[in-house]
DRENDRENKE-704815 format. One record per residue (C-alpha): residue number from 1; residue in one letter; y, z, x. Coordinates in steps of 0.2 Angstrom, whole numbers. Example, Ala and Ser with C-alpha at 12.3 -4.5 7.8 and 13.67 -1.06 7.14 Angstrom:
+-----+----+-------+-------+-------+
|   i | aa |     v |     w |     u |
+-----+----+-------+-------+-------+
|   1 |  A |   -22 |    39 |    62 |
|   2 |  S |    -5 |    36 |    68 |
+-----+----+-------+-------+-------+
END
This chain:
+-----+----+-------+-------+-------+
|   i | aa |     v |     w |     u |
+-----+----+-------+-------+-------+
|   1 |  M |    34 |  -237 |   676 |
|   2 |  C |    22 |  -248 |   666 |
|   3 |  V |    33 |  -246 |   650 |
|   4 |  E |    48 |  -251 |   659 |
|   5 |  A |    40 |  -267 |   667 |
|   6 |  G |    33 |  -272 |   650 |
|   7 |  L |    17 |  -278 |   644 |
|   8 |  G |    18 |  -295 |   651 |
|   9 |  V |    20 |  -289 |   669 |
|  10 |  Y |     5 |  -277 |   666 |
|  11 |  E |    -6 |  -291 |   660 |
|  12 |  A |    -1 |  -302 |   674 |
|  13 |  Q |    -5 |  -288 |   687 |
|  14 |  M |   -22 |  -284 |   679 |
|  15 |  T |   -26 |  -303 |   678 |
|  16 |  A |   -22 |  -305 |   697 |
|  17 |  L |   -32 |  -289 |   701 |
|  18 |  L |   -47 |  -294 |   692 |
|  19 |  N |   -47 |  -312 |   699 |
|  20 |  R |   -43 |  -308 |   717 |
|  21 |  P |   -55 |  -315 |   730 |
|  22 |  D |   -69 |  -303 |   736 |
|  23 |  A |   -64 |  -297 |   753 |
|  24 |  E |   -79 |  -286 |   756 |
|  25 |  A |   -87 |  -297 |   769 |
|  26 |  L |   -71 |  -295 |   780 |
|  27 |  L |   -72 |  -276 |   781 |
|  28 |  P |   -84 |  -275 |   796 |
|  29 |  A |   -72 |  -285 |   806 |
|  30 |  I |   -58 |  -272 |   804 |
|  31 |  D |   -58 |  -263 |   820 |
|  32 |  R |   -44 |  -251 |   817 |
|  33 |  P |   -44 |  -233 |   810 |
|  34 |  V |   -43 |  -234 |   791 |
|  35 |  L |   -41 |  -220 |   778 |
|  36 |  V |   -51 |  -223 |   762 |
|  37 |  A |   -45 |  -210 |   749 |
|  38 |  T |   -49 |  -207 |   731 |
|  39 |  G |   -49 |  -194 |   718 |
|  40 |  E |   -66 |  -187 |   712 |
|  41 |  W |   -62 |  -192 |   694 |
|  42 |  D |   -56 |  -210 |   698 |
|  43 |  A |   -63 |  -220 |   684 |
|  44 |  W |   -55 |  -236 |   689 |
|  45 |  A |   -62 |  -236 |   707 |
|  46 |  P |   -74 |  -222 |   708 |
|  47 |  P |   -79 |  -212 |   723 |
|  48 |  D |   -96 |  -222 |   725 |
|  49 |  Q |   -85 |  -238 |   727 |
|  50 |  H |   -75 |  -230 |   740 |
|  51 |  R |   -90 |  -223 |   749 |
|  52 |  A |   -97 |  -241 |   750 |
|  53 |  I |   -80 |  -248 |   756 |
|  54 |  A |   -80 |  -234 |   770 |
|  55 |  A |   -97 |  -238 |   775 |
|  56 |  R |   -93 |  -256 |   779 |
|  57 |  L |   -78 |  -251 |   789 |
|  58 |  P |   -82 |  -247 |   807 |
|  59 |  R |   -68 |  -234 |   809 |
|  60 |  A |   -66 |  -227 |   792 |
|  61 |  T |   -62 |  -209 |   787 |
|  62 |  L |   -67 |  -206 |   769 |
|  63 |  R |   -58 |  -192 |   759 |
|  64 |  I |   -62 |  -188 |   741 |
|  65 |  I |   -48 |  -177 |   733 |
|  66 |  T |   -55 |  -164 |   720 |
|  67 |  G |   -46 |  -163 |   704 |
|  68 |  A |   -38 |  -180 |   704 |
|  69 |  G |   -41 |  -197 |   697 |
|  70 |  H |   -34 |  -214 |   702 |
|  71 |  M |   -15 |  -210 |   705 |
|  72 |  L |   -17 |  -198 |   719 |
|  73 |  P |     2 |  -197 |   724 |
|  74 |  A |     6 |  -192 |   706 |
|  75 |  E |    -9 |  -181 |   702 |
|  76 |  A |   -12 |  -172 |   718 |
|  77 |  P |     3 |  -175 |   729 |
|  78 |  E |     1 |  -160 |   741 |
|  79 |  A |   -18 |  -164 |   743 |
|  80 |  F |   -14 |  -182 |   746 |
|  81 |  N |    -1 |  -179 |   758 |
|  82 |  G |   -12 |  -167 |   767 |
|  83 |  V |   -26 |  -180 |   769 |
|  84 |  I |   -14 |  -193 |   775 |
|  85 |  A |    -6 |  -180 |   788 |
|  86 |  E |   -24 |  -175 |   794 |
|  87 |  W |   -29 |  -193 |   796 |
|  88 |  L |   -13 |  -198 |   805 |
|  89 |  A |   -16 |  -184 |   817 |
|  90 |  L |   -34 |  -190 |   820 |
|  91 |  A |   -30 |  -209 |   821 |
|  92 |  A |   -15 |  -207 |   832 |
|  93 |  P |   -18 |  -213 |   850 |
|  94 |  P |   -17 |  -200 |   863 |
|  95 |  T |    -1 |  -197 |   872 |
+-----+----+-------+-------+-------+
END
């Protein structure tokens, strides 16, 4: 995907990502169920960063998937889908 998009697109995406506004102060105001998921080997956004994010969200569920890094859908699709299904079941309003 990155090769197809080209170096210019990748550079623009990285620049935008690194220069985006800090939204951390907004997290406590998000009063909705939120799934925070990462892989145990995520070097780009490590588990400690995800723990800090989840701690700021009032209704967060944190899941760290073993044996995976940053690209959960590609590296651990079954585990990732399982985490999402579990979270959806918990976050769904009662019927």
